[in-house]
C-alpha positions as CSV (number, residue, x, y, z in Angstrom):
1,M,11.7,10.4,-19.7
2,K,13.2,7.2,-19.7
3,G,14.0,7.4,-23.5
4,P,16.3,10.3,-23.0
5,I,18.0,8.6,-20.0
6,A,18.5,5.2,-21.7
7,N,19.8,7.1,-24.7
8,Y,22.4,8.8,-22.4
9,W,23.4,5.4,-20.8
10,W,24.0,3.6,-24.0
11,G,25.3,6.4,-26.1
12,G,26.8,9.0,-23.8
13,S,24.2,11.8,-24.7
14,A,20.5,12.2,-24.4
15,S,20.0,13.4,-27.9
16,G,19.8,10.9,-30.9
17,N,18.8,7.4,-31.0
18,H,21.1,4.8,-29.9
19,L,21.2,1.0,-29.6
20,H,19.9,-0.2,-26.4
21,W,21.4,-3.4,-25.5
22,K,19.0,-4.3,-22.6
23,R,15.4,-2.7,-22.2
24,W,15.1,0.0,-19.7
25,E,12.9,-2.1,-17.4
26,R,15.5,-4.7,-17.0
27,L,18.1,-1.9,-15.9
28,T,15.6,-1.1,-13.2
29,Y,16.1,-4.5,-11.6
30,P,18.5,-4.9,-8.7
31,K,22.1,-5.7,-9.5
32,E,21.7,-9.1,-8.1
33,M,19.1,-9.8,-10.7
34,G,21.0,-8.6,-13.6
35,G,20.0,-5.0,-13.6
36,M,21.7,-1.7,-12.6
37,G,19.2,-0.6,-9.9
38,F,18.1,2.4,-11.6
39,R,14.9,3.8,-10.4
40,D,11.5,3.3,-12.1
41,L,10.5,6.7,-12.7
42,Q,6.8,6.1,-12.8
43,N,6.9,4.3,-9.6
44,F,9.2,7.0,-8.0
45,N,6.7,9.6,-9.1
46,L,3.9,7.6,-7.5
47,S,5.8,7.1,-4.3
48,M,6.3,11.0,-4.0
49,L,2.6,11.4,-4.6
50,G,1.9,9.0,-1.9
51,K,3.8,11.1,0.5
52,Q,1.1,13.9,-0.1
53,G,-1.7,11.5,0.6
54,W,0.0,10.5,3.8
55,R,0.4,13.9,4.9
56,L,-3.5,14.5,4.3
57,L,-4.2,11.4,6.4
58,M,-1.8,12.4,9.2
59,N,-2.6,16.1,9.4
60,Q,-6.2,16.4,8.8
61,N,-6.5,19.8,10.5
62,S,-3.8,21.4,8.1
63,L,-5.0,24.2,5.7
64,C,-4.3,22.1,2.8
65,A,-6.3,19.1,4.1
66,R,-9.2,21.4,5.2
67,V,-9.4,23.0,1.8
68,L,-9.3,19.6,-0.2
69,N,-11.8,18.1,2.3
70,G,-14.3,20.8,1.6
71,R,-13.7,20.6,-1.9
72,Y,-13.7,16.8,-2.5
73,Y,-14.6,14.7,0.4
74,H,-16.7,16.7,2.9
75,D,-19.2,13.9,3.0
76,G,-16.7,11.2,3.7
77,D,-13.0,10.6,4.2
78,F,-9.9,11.0,2.1
79,L,-9.3,7.2,1.8
80,T,-12.7,6.5,0.6
81,S,-13.3,9.5,-1.4
82,T,-14.1,9.1,-5.2
83,R,-12.7,10.9,-8.1
84,R,-15.0,13.9,-8.7
85,K,-16.1,15.3,-12.2
86,H,-13.9,18.3,-13.2
87,A,-11.3,17.6,-10.5
88,S,-8.1,19.4,-10.5
89,H,-4.9,17.7,-11.7
90,T,-3.6,18.2,-8.3
91,W,-6.4,16.1,-6.8
92,K,-6.1,13.4,-9.6
93,A,-2.4,13.3,-8.7
94,I,-3.0,12.9,-5.3
95,L,-5.6,10.0,-5.7
96,A,-2.9,8.3,-7.9
97,G,-0.6,8.5,-4.9
98,R,-3.5,7.0,-2.7
99,E,-3.2,3.9,-4.7
100,V,0.3,3.5,-3.1
101,L,-1.0,4.1,0.4
102,A,-3.7,1.5,0.0
103,Q,-0.8,-1.1,-0.7
104,G,1.1,-0.2,2.6
105,L,-1.2,1.3,5.0
106,I,-2.3,-0.8,8.0
107,K,-4.6,0.1,10.8
108,R,-3.2,-0.5,14.3
109,V,-5.9,-1.8,16.8
110,G,-6.4,0.2,19.9
111,D,-9.9,0.8,21.4
112,R,-13.0,-0.8,20.0
113,T,-13.8,1.9,17.4
114,L,-14.7,0.8,14.0
115,T,-12.1,-1.4,12.0
116,N,-13.7,-3.7,9.5
117,I,-12.4,-7.2,9.8
118,W,-12.7,-8.1,6.1
119,G,-12.1,-4.8,4.5
120,D,-9.3,-3.0,6.3
121,R,-5.7,-4.0,6.4
122,W,-5.1,-4.5,10.1
123,I,-3.1,-7.8,10.9
124,P,0.5,-7.1,10.7
125,N,3.1,-9.4,8.8
126,H,0.2,-11.5,7.6
127,F,-0.1,-12.0,3.9
128,D,-2.2,-8.8,2.7
129,A,-2.9,-7.9,6.2
130,R,-6.4,-9.4,5.9
131,P,-7.9,-12.7,7.0
132,L,-7.7,-15.6,4.7
133,T,-10.6,-17.1,6.2
134,P,-13.7,-17.0,3.9
135,L,-16.2,-14.2,4.7
136,D,-19.3,-16.5,3.8
137,G,-21.4,-17.5,6.8
138,Q,-19.7,-15.1,9.3
139,D,-21.8,-13.1,11.7
140,I,-18.8,-10.8,12.6
141,G,-17.8,-7.6,10.7
142,L,-15.9,-5.4,13.2
143,V,-12.6,-6.0,15.0
144,S,-14.7,-4.9,18.3
145,D,-16.7,-8.1,17.6
146,L,-13.5,-10.1,18.5
147,M,-13.0,-8.4,22.0
148,G,-14.4,-8.8,25.4
149,P,-15.8,-6.3,27.7
150,N,-12.1,-5.4,29.0
151,G,-11.1,-4.6,25.4
152,R,-9.0,-7.9,25.2
153,W,-9.2,-10.4,22.5
154,D,-11.7,-13.3,22.8
155,G,-9.6,-16.0,22.1
156,A,-12.4,-18.7,22.1
157,K,-14.2,-16.9,19.4
158,I,-11.3,-15.9,17.4
159,R,-10.3,-19.7,17.2
160,Q,-13.9,-20.5,16.3
161,S,-14.4,-18.0,13.7
162,F,-11.0,-18.0,11.7
163,I,-8.8,-20.7,10.2
164,P,-5.7,-21.3,12.4
165,V,-3.2,-19.2,10.6
166,D,-5.6,-16.1,10.9
167,A,-6.3,-16.9,14.5
168,E,-2.8,-17.0,15.6
169,A,-1.8,-13.9,13.7
170,I,-4.7,-11.9,15.5
171,L,-3.9,-13.1,18.9
172,R,-0.5,-11.9,18.5
173,I,-1.5,-8.4,17.9
174,P,-1.4,-6.4,21.2
175,T,-4.4,-4.6,22.2
176,R,-4.4,-0.9,23.3
177,P,-7.9,-0.4,25.1
178,Q,-7.2,3.3,26.1
179,V,-5.8,4.2,22.5
180,T,-7.8,5.0,19.6
181,N,-7.1,3.0,16.2
182,F,-4.5,4.7,14.1
183,W,-2.9,4.3,10.7
184,T,0.8,3.2,10.2
185,W,2.8,2.6,7.2
186,E,3.7,-1.2,7.4
187,P,6.8,-1.5,5.3
188,E,8.7,0.7,7.9
189,K,9.4,-0.2,11.2
190,H,8.8,3.0,12.7
191,G,5.3,3.2,11.1
192,F,5.8,6.5,9.1
193,Y,5.6,6.8,5.4
194,S,8.8,7.2,3.4
195,V,9.3,7.4,-0.3
196,K,12.1,5.0,-0.4
197,S,10.2,2.3,1.1
198,A,7.1,3.0,-1.0
199,H,9.3,2.9,-4.2
200,K,10.9,-0.3,-3.0
201,M,7.5,-2.0,-2.3
202,L,6.2,-0.9,-5.9
203,D,9.4,-2.0,-7.7
204,S,9.3,-5.3,-5.8
205,R,5.9,-6.0,-6.9
206,R,6.4,-5.0,-10.6
207,I,9.5,-7.2,-10.7
208,R,7.8,-10.2,-9.2
209,E,4.8,-9.7,-11.8
210,E,7.2,-9.5,-14.7
211,V,9.1,-12.5,-13.6
212,V,5.9,-14.5,-13.4
213,D,4.7,-13.3,-16.8
214,T,8.1,-14.0,-18.5
215,A,7.9,-17.6,-16.8
216,S,4.4,-18.1,-18.1
217,V,5.3,-17.0,-21.5
218,S,8.3,-19.2,-21.4
219,K,6.4,-22.2,-20.3
220,H,3.8,-21.7,-22.9
221,D,6.3,-21.5,-25.7
222,V,7.9,-25.0,-24.5
């Protein structure tokens, strides 16, 4: 699809081959980085598919969610379900969108129900939303292990178990003893998934990786 669009941009029509003065990937960079701010179509498509996954996660009693649950993940949940043999194209597309969700979902801590300290994304505004502290030698596995009987953080245990940057980030998280844990979308302040923020997140990561790769190649050539 990007070929016809690029042909139109450089030649005034989508048909025929035209001289591309700059590769399409560069045109999708923000204007302040020398691009035109065009959408990366693959990432935009994945962002829209992520919206479908978000709906399955948030509306688990909907007819669509119940049908897919019965067909593909009746023995588990949507986020951990695997790609089944002979799965439909629709389900494969939803799983592709789920990869987008995995990059931006974060679990908000409420009561002491199960949240995995090392596996789940649960620490807001903190690197990959997971602890930097090494797992080796730790005897704690669930967020509930870090709370006292009143459902509040056990500050002494947290500072003993984690490096300072992790400990302070955890202690800043408000506890909600009367609320169950719930998923939110970290790139948005209101916590709800949006195609725009998902596309921006994917594009930012793609551009950072391309810039790093380009810098690495240039350094190697020198």
